[in-house]
C-alpha positions as CSV (number, residue, x, y, z in Angstrom):
1,M,1.1,43.9,-49.9
2,R,4.5,43.7,-48.2
3,Q,7.3,42.4,-50.4
4,R,9.5,39.6,-49.1
5,R,13.1,40.3,-48.4
6,Q,15.7,38.4,-50.2
7,F,19.1,37.5,-48.7
8,S,22.2,36.6,-50.6
9,A,24.0,33.3,-50.1
10,E,26.9,35.2,-48.6
11,F,24.8,36.9,-46.0
12,K,23.1,33.7,-45.0
13,A,26.5,31.9,-44.7
14,R,28.0,34.8,-42.6
15,V,25.0,34.8,-40.3
16,V,25.0,31.1,-39.8
17,L,28.8,31.0,-39.2
18,D,28.4,33.7,-36.6
19,V,25.9,31.5,-34.7
20,L,27.8,28.2,-35.2
21,S,31.1,29.8,-34.2
22,G,29.6,31.3,-31.0
23,Q,30.4,34.8,-32.0
24,K,26.8,35.8,-31.6
25,R,23.7,34.1,-30.2
26,A,20.8,33.2,-32.5
27,S,18.6,35.6,-30.6
28,E,21.1,38.5,-31.1
29,I,21.2,37.9,-34.8
30,C,17.5,37.6,-35.1
31,R,17.1,41.0,-33.4
32,E,19.9,42.7,-35.3
33,Y,18.7,41.6,-38.8
34,Q,15.0,41.3,-37.9
35,L,14.8,37.6,-38.8
36,K,12.4,35.1,-37.5
37,P,14.0,32.3,-35.4
38,D,12.6,29.6,-37.6
39,L,14.1,31.2,-40.7
40,L,17.6,31.2,-39.0
41,S,17.0,27.6,-37.9
42,R,16.2,26.6,-41.5
43,W,19.4,28.3,-42.8
44,K,21.5,26.5,-40.2
45,A,20.0,23.1,-41.1
46,D,20.6,23.8,-44.8
47,F,24.1,24.9,-44.1
48,V,24.9,21.8,-42.1
49,T,23.3,19.3,-44.5
50,Q,25.0,20.9,-47.5
51,A,28.5,21.3,-46.0
52,A,29.8,18.1,-47.6
53,S,29.1,19.5,-51.1
54,V,31.8,22.1,-50.5
55,F,34.4,19.3,-50.8
56,A,32.5,17.5,-53.6
57,G,34.1,19.9,-56.1
58,D,37.4,18.0,-55.7
59,E,35.8,14.7,-56.7
60,R,34.1,16.3,-59.7
61,S,37.3,17.9,-60.9
62,Q,39.2,14.6,-60.6
63,H,36.5,12.8,-62.5
64,A,36.6,15.5,-65.2
65,E,40.4,15.3,-65.5
66,Q,40.1,11.5,-65.8
67,R,37.5,11.9,-68.6
68,V,39.7,14.4,-70.4
69,A,42.7,12.0,-70.3
70,E,40.6,9.2,-71.5
71,L,39.3,11.3,-74.4
72,E,42.8,12.4,-75.3
73,R,43.9,8.8,-75.5
74,L,41.0,8.0,-77.7
75,V,41.8,11.0,-80.0
76,G,45.4,9.8,-80.2
77,R,44.4,6.2,-81.1
78,L,41.9,7.4,-83.7
79,T,44.4,9.8,-85.3
80,L,46.9,6.9,-85.6
81,E,44.2,4.6,-87.1
82,L,43.3,7.4,-89.6
83,E,47.0,7.8,-90.6
84,V,47.3,4.1,-91.2
85,A,44.1,4.0,-93.2
86,K,45.3,6.9,-95.4
87,K,48.6,5.1,-96.0
88,A,46.8,1.9,-96.9
89,V,44.6,3.8,-99.4
90,L,47.7,5.5,-101.0
91,L,49.5,2.2,-101.2
92,S,46.5,0.4,-102.7
93,A,45.9,3.2,-105.2
94,G,49.6,3.1,-106.2
95,S,49.7,-0.6,-106.7
96,S,46.5,-0.8,-108.7
97,G,47.7,2.1,-110.9
98,S,50.9,0.3,-111.9
99,R,49.1,-2.8,-113.3
């Protein structure tokens, strides 16, 4: 049984960009790399539909930065509350020990 060829994401992107940019025609690429036209069409469709996800990384990183800032504020507030609670315990222990 013949084993299926596997293509890297970089190869697929390069081939699709060659077609979309007009550097080569789809038929030329199919002949050159021995690809079926429907496979190349599927790669082009996937490339075009997922193109927006390239820029989604900016949104994800902004959301992550906002979350980190929020958590840092929370840690600061909790640290302050802990310090106040420790002082209150020390003060109450000191005042009850003097009676």
